[in-house]
N, C-alpha and C positions, 0 to 999 in steps of 0.2 A: 547521588544514586546514578548507576549506570543502568540505562532502560536498552532492554533487548529488542532491538526491531527486526524482526521476522518477516521477510517477502517472500512469500510463495511463488515459484517458478514452475513453469510447465511448457509441454510444447504448445507452439503456436503463441506463447506470451507476446505481448507487444512491447518491444524492446523498452522505447521509453516510458512505458507505464510504469515498469520496474525500475529501469535504470534512473529515470527523475528523483523518486524518492530516494533511493540509494545514494544518490548524488546530493541531495538535500542533507540528508542526516549525517553522512560524514564529512561534507563541509563543514556542517554545523560543529560537528567533534574537532575537526581541526581548528576552528575559529574559536571554541571554548578552549583549546590548549594555547592559543596566544594571548586570550586575554587571562587567563589565570594558569599558569604554565604548572603550578602544583596542585592543581584541582582534578576532582574526579571527572573522568571524561563522561560525557552526558549521555552519549549513545554507542551501542555496538551493532552494528548490522550485520545480519547475516542472510544468504539466500538459502532458502529450502525447497527441495521438490520431494516428491512423493518417495523417491528412490535417489542416491547419488551419481546415478547414470546421467551421461550427456545428454542433453536435450536440444531441442531446435526452436529457437525462438521465431517469431514471425519474420520472415524473409531470409531464413535459414542460418541466424546467428547462433553459433555454436554455445551454449551455457552449461557450467558445471556448477550445479549447485554444492553449498557447502557441506549441508547437513540433508537427511532424511527425515521424514517424520518420526521415527524412532528416537534418532540424535538430536533433535531440534532442541530438547531442553526446554527451559522456561522462556516464553516469549512474553514481554511485556505489551508492545505494539504490535499487533500482526496487519501487515498490509496484503491486500489481495488484489494485484492489478488485472487489467482485461487483455484481450487479443481475441483468439477465437476460442470461445470455451464450451464449445458444442461437446467436445469428449470428455471435457472435466466435468460437465454435468450429469454425465452418465455413469461416473465413477465415486459408488456409495463411499469407498473408504475416503475419497479427496473430500466429500461434503461433510462425512462425520469428523474428519480432522478440523477443518475449517469451524464447525461448530463446536467443537470439543476446546480448541485452542482459543476461539472468541470467547468461550465460557470461563477461561479461565486467566485471560489477558485483561491488562487495564484498559485498553481499548484496541478496535478492529477497525480497520478503513480500506477502502475499495479506491480504486482507479478504472473508468470506464466501463467496460462490462465485466468487472470484477464483482459490481453491485449484483449482477445476476446469479453469480456464485454465492454470495452472501444471503441472497433473498433464497436460494433453493437450500440453504442451510438452515432458513427458519430466522435469518437475523433483523429481517426488516418488516416483518408482519407488525401492520399498525402504526409502522414509522414514516417519515417522511425521509425519502431517497432521491437520488439523482445519478445519472449517469450519461454518456455520451448523447448528443442530440438524437442521431442516428439509430440508437438503440432504445430510446425512451417509450416507443409503442411496443417494442417486444417485452419488457420489464414490465409494462402495465398490464399487457394482455396475459403475460404468464403469471403474473403473482398480483392478483386484484387485492391482497389484503395489504400492498405497500402503496403507500400515498407517495405517487410519482411526481416530482418536481420539474419542470423543464426551465431552461433558460437560469440555471443556477451551477457557480463554480464548484461549491461544495456545500453539503448541509452537514452541519455537526449535532449529532443527538446526544451527546455526552459518551456512552460508550460505543457507540457506531456513527462513523463518518463516512460518507459517500461523496466522490466527486466525479467530475466530467472527464472528458478525454484528458490528452497528454499533458498540456500545460496548466490545466486545472487541477492534475495530480501535482504537479511539482508546487503550485500555491497552496495545495492542502496541505503537504508536506511541511511547508514553510510555516503555515498556520499551526501545524500539531508541533514543530519547534518552539513557537511561540506560546502556546497552551503549556507546553512539559517544561521548558528550560527558559523561557521569559522572553520579553519583546525584543530587547536589546540583541540578544543571541540571534534571532530571527531576522532581525535588519541587517546585523552585520554578516548573517550568511548570505541573505539576498544581495547584498553589495560584493561579496567575495564571489560568488557564482557569476552575477553580471561582469565584473571585471576580469575574471579568467575566462569566461566565453568570449568576451570582446576583444580582448589580448592575445588569448591562446591563438 
């Protein structure tokens, strides 16, 4: 079974918050092809924006979403990265799309302040959740129904997974590879990424 990983991107998204998970799931797919050349790819990764117009990530990187909300299709795993999310919080269509997509997906995960968007969509009420250490108090103060936990790299509640900042989002993504496609693939993916980063 090939799972579609949909990563939401938006103006002022933190680059490594979305690129880290993108790298993990695409590396896992490449590694799976090496292990089983005739096997089905475990993941298909897509970036999704509110529209397909070019957007600017934090620090100005140009990002062209592969699909918009209307053309996103079925998403098995929704990943909501962080960054400067103030404008996104004020967009009812964005929050409604996150809530609706999470309701149909196998699981939904956040990186960093992406947890604030999940909370705004009502997905974290009554649950334990985490975010970047610098944003813990904002999450706690703004969403008192969320059981905010500090100093946790990620928290897996089954259908909802939240993580801290950049490197924690990568670790969480490797955890999701293990959960969805097995420990061996997750370990080999981590080794492949470490080798490519060190040797590249």
